[in-house]
C-alpha positions in Angstrom: -29.3 15.7 0.0 -26.5 17.2 -2.0 -23.8 14.6 -1.4 -25.4 11.3 -2.0 -23.5 8.5 -3.7 -25.9 8.1 -6.6 -25.7 11.8 -7.4 -21.9 12.3 -6.9 -21.0 9.2 -9.0 -22.2 11.2 -12.1 -19.6 13.9 -11.4 -16.2 12.2 -11.0 -14.2 15.4 -10.6 -16.5 16.6 -7.8 -16.3 13.1 -6.3 -12.5 13.2 -6.2 -12.5 16.7 -4.7 -14.9 15.7 -1.9 -13.5 12.2 -1.1 -9.9 12.2 -2.3 -10.8 8.9 -4.1 -11.9 7.9 -7.5 -15.4 6.2 -7.8 -13.7 2.9 -8.6 -11.5 3.0 -5.5 -14.5 3.9 -3.4 -16.5 1.0 -4.8 -13.7 -1.4 -3.9 -13.6 0.2 -0.4 -17.4 -0.3 -0.1 -17.2 -3.9 -1.1 -14.6 -4.6 1.6 -16.0 -2.5 4.4 -19.8 -2.8 4.3 -19.8 -6.4 5.8 -17.7 -5.1 8.8 -20.0 -2.1 9.1 -23.0 -4.4 9.2 -21.3 -6.5 11.9 -20.5 -3.4 13.9 -24.2 -2.3 13.7 -25.4 -5.7 14.9 -23.0 -5.8 17.8 -24.0 -2.3 18.9 -27.7 -3.2 18.8 -27.3 -6.6 20.4 -25.5 -5.3 23.5 -26.7 -6.4 26.9 -27.8 -3.0 28.2 -30.0 -2.3 25.2 -33.8 -2.6 25.8 -35.0 -2.7 22.3 -34.7 -5.7 19.9 -31.9 -5.7 17.4 -34.1 -4.5 14.5 -36.0 -1.9 16.5 -35.5 1.9 16.5 -35.7 4.7 14.0 -33.8 4.2 10.7 -30.6 6.2 10.3 -31.8 8.0 7.2 -28.7 6.9 5.1 -28.0 3.6 3.5 -24.7 1.9 4.4 -22.8 3.1 1.3 -23.9 6.7 2.0 -22.8 6.3 5.6 -19.4 5.3 4.4 -19.3 8.2 2.0 -20.2 10.6 4.8 -17.2 9.4 6.8 -14.8 9.7 3.9 -16.1 13.2 3.0 -15.5 14.2 6.6 -12.0 13.0 6.6 -11.2 14.7 3.3 -12.9 18.1 3.8 -13.3 18.2 7.6 -16.5 20.2 7.7 -18.4 20.8 11.0 -21.1 18.3 11.9 -23.8 20.9 11.0 -22.4 21.3 7.4 -21.9 17.6 7.1 -25.5 16.9 8.0 -26.7 19.5 5.5 -24.7 17.9 2.7 -26.2 14.5 3.4 -29.7 15.7 4.3 -29.6 14.6 7.9 -29.5 16.5 11.2 -26.3 17.6 12.9 -26.9 15.0 15.6 -27.4 12.2 13.1 -24.2 13.2 11.2 -22.2 13.1 14.5 -23.7 9.8 15.4 -23.2 8.2 12.0 -19.6 9.4 11.9 -18.9 8.0 15.3 -20.2 4.6 14.2 -18.3 4.6 10.8 -14.9 5.9 11.7 -13.8 2.9 13.9 -14.8 0.5 11.1 -12.8 2.5 8.5 -9.8 2.6 10.9 -9.9 -1.2 11.3 -10.1 -1.6 7.6 -7.1 0.7 7.2 -5.1 -1.3 9.7 -5.9 -4.4 7.7 -4.1 -2.9 4.7 -0.9 -2.4 6.7 1.5 -5.2 6.0 5.2 -5.2 6.9 7.7 -5.6 4.0 8.4 -9.2 3.0 12.2 -9.8 2.8 11.5 -13.0 0.7 9.6 -10.9 -1.9 12.0 -8.0 -2.3 15.4 -9.3 -1.1 18.3 -6.9 -0.5 18.5 -3.9 -2.8 21.7 -3.3 -4.8 22.9 -0.2 -3.0 25.7 2.2 -3.8 29.0 1.6 -2.0 28.5 4.5 0.3 25.2 2.9 1.5 26.6 -0.6 1.9 26.2 -0.6 5.7 22.5 0.5 5.5 19.6 -1.9 5.4 18.8 -3.0 1.9 15.1 -3.3 2.8 13.7 -0.8 5.2 10.7 0.8 6.8 10.9 4.6 6.6 9.7 6.4 9.7 8.7 10.0 10.3 6.2 12.1 12.2 3.9 15.0 11.6 2.1 17.4 13.9 -1.4 18.5 13.8 -2.6 21.7 15.6 -5.1 21.2 18.4 -7.1 23.4 20.7 -5.4 24.4 23.9 -6.1 21.8 26.5 -7.8 22.9 29.7 -5.3 20.7 31.6 -1.7 19.8 31.0 -1.3 22.7 28.5 2.5 22.6 28.6 2.5 18.9 27.8 1.0 19.6 24.4 2.8 22.9 23.6 5.2 22.3 20.7 8.1 24.8 20.7 8.8 23.8 17.1 5.3 24.8 15.9 4.7 27.4 18.6 1.3 26.0 19.4 -0.4 23.0 21.0 -0.1 20.0 18.7 -0.6 16.2 18.4 2.2 14.1 16.9 1.5 11.1 14.7 4.2 8.6 13.6 3.9 6.6 10.5 6.0 3.7 9.1 6.2 3.4 5.3 7.3 0.5 3.1 10.2 1.9 1.2 9.5 -0.2 -1.9 5.8 0.6 -2.3 5.2 3.8 -0.3 2.3 2.2 1.6 1.7 2.9 5.2 2.6 -0.2 7.3 2.3 1.1 10.9 0.4 3.8 12.8 0.9 3.8 16.6 -1.2 5.8 19.1 -0.9 9.6 18.8 1.2 11.4 21.4 1.6 15.0 22.6 3.4 17.3 20.1 6.6 17.9 22.2 7.4 14.2 22.4 10.7 13.5 20.6 10.6 11.4 17.5 13.1 8.8 18.9 11.1 8.4 22.1 7.9 7.9 20.0 9.6 5.3 17.9 10.9 3.3 20.9 7.4 3.3 22.5 5.5 2.6 19.3 6.1 -1.1 19.0 7.3 -0.8 15.4 10.8 -2.0 16.1 9.5 -5.3 17.6 7.3 -5.9 14.6 10.0 -5.6 11.9 10.7 -8.9 10.1 14.2 -10.3 10.2 16.3 -8.6 7.6 14.2 -5.4 7.5 15.7 -2.2 9.0 14.5 1.3 9.7 15.6 4.6 8.1 14.8 8.0 9.7 16.0 11.6 9.6 18.2 13.4 12.1 15.5 13.2 14.8 16.3 9.4 15.0 20.0 9.8 15.6 21.0 7.3 18.3 18.6 4.5 17.3 21.6 2.4 16.3 23.1 2.7 19.8 19.7 2.0 21.4 18.9 -1.0 19.2 22.1 -2.4 17.7 20.3 -5.6 16.7 18.1 -3.8 14.1 19.8 -2.4 11.0 19.2 1.3 10.7 20.4 4.4 8.9 20.2 8.1 9.7 22.0 11.2 8.3 25.4 11.9 9.7 25.9 14.9 11.9 28.3 17.7 11.1 31.5 17.4 13.3 31.5 20.1 15.9 33.8 23.0 15.0 34.8 21.4 11.7 33.5 21.5 8.1 31.3 18.6 7.0 33.3 16.0 5.1 32.5 15.6 1.5 31.8 11.9 2.0 29.2 12.7 4.7 27.5 15.1 2.3 27.2 12.4 -0.4 26.0 9.9 2.2 23.3 12.2 3.6 22.1 13.0 0.0 21.9 9.2 -0.6 19.9 8.6 2.6 17.6 11.6 1.8 16.8 10.1 -1.7 15.7 6.9 0.1 13.7 8.8 2.7 11.8 11.0 0.2 9.1 8.3 -0.1 7.9 8.9 3.4 7.6 12.6 2.8 5.5 11.9 -0.3 3.2 9.6 1.7 2.8 12.1 4.5 1.8 14.7 1.8 -0.9 12.2 0.6 -2.2 11.7 4.1 -2.4 15.5 4.8 -4.5 16.1 1.7 -7.2 14.8 4.0 -8.1 17.9 6.0 -9.0 15.9 9.2 -5.2 15.5 9.6 -4.3 19.1 8.6 -6.7 21.6 10.1 -6.9 22.4 13.8 -8.2 19.3 15.5 -11.7 20.0 16.9 -12.7 16.6 18.1 -10.7 15.6 21.1 -7.3 14.1 21.5 -8.2 10.6 22.6 -8.1 8.0 19.9 -6.8 10.5 17.3 -4.9 7.6 15.7 -8.3 6.2 14.6 -8.5 9.1 12.1 -4.9 8.6 11.0 -5.5 4.8 10.4 -8.7 5.5 8.5 -6.9 7.9 6.2 -3.9 5.6 5.9 -6.1 2.9 4.7 -7.6 5.2 2.0 -4.1 6.2 0.9 -3.0 2.6 0.7 -5.9 1.9 -1.6 -5.0 4.8 -3.8 -1.4 3.6 -4.0 -2.6 0.0 -4.8 -4.9 1.3 -7.5 -2.2 3.4 -9.1 0.2 0.5 -9.0 -2.3 -1.9 -10.6 -3.0 0.7 -13.4 
């Protein structure tokens, strides 16, 4: 029982290394998530095809707070189930089972932290003249790819020529003002184009009036596809001609606004469950992304409050 909450709390540096959170942020997470975890446990035990009574059965071996800690440690360090069980003093099977019960609850809690920007709160930013036609308040979009094992079927569908391996692609939407994650759609195969993922993600339909979208060169053409939504992307170099100085200044200005999404992706990928080779199937991969996004949002909120 190496990694129990009562023991790790005495070592804040180790706690931060294993979870990516401070003890205070984890305590706030626990207060918010434990009621939902209890409701999920009751619903699982009260299902129609279960023979035992709700309170029957062998205890899990971990109290709810330690179960939550187990899931966060797995997201941050991404150990095998055998190692995870050893750290928490339970069997490999129990670790796998507890993780499967806890991750969906964390993902729902993460999704609850995702709120679109409020135009009434921020209003339009005062932008430089060269950005006057770009949205003053925007959601920044980008994607990242995670390596995955070679599928037994549809191998070509998951082979990314950019990464030269089989990958999963996740898109995230970021509030430009705060850097918080506001949207995580389902994961798609790595070769999918960023613009296609954005169109099918549902994000454009959720944008409040007055809020636009800003992306990199992978999103060129979004203005033509959705002219009703304000958008901005870098300008392409004219074919066979030097890039105009005005375009270079414009692209640098757009990049300065986009850098927030790169920083947030970096915070997400500190959690090794989104960085190492995916070992746990491709279905519902976005559950992990949403769970990690919720943790990152809490870290950003804690830093802002401080």
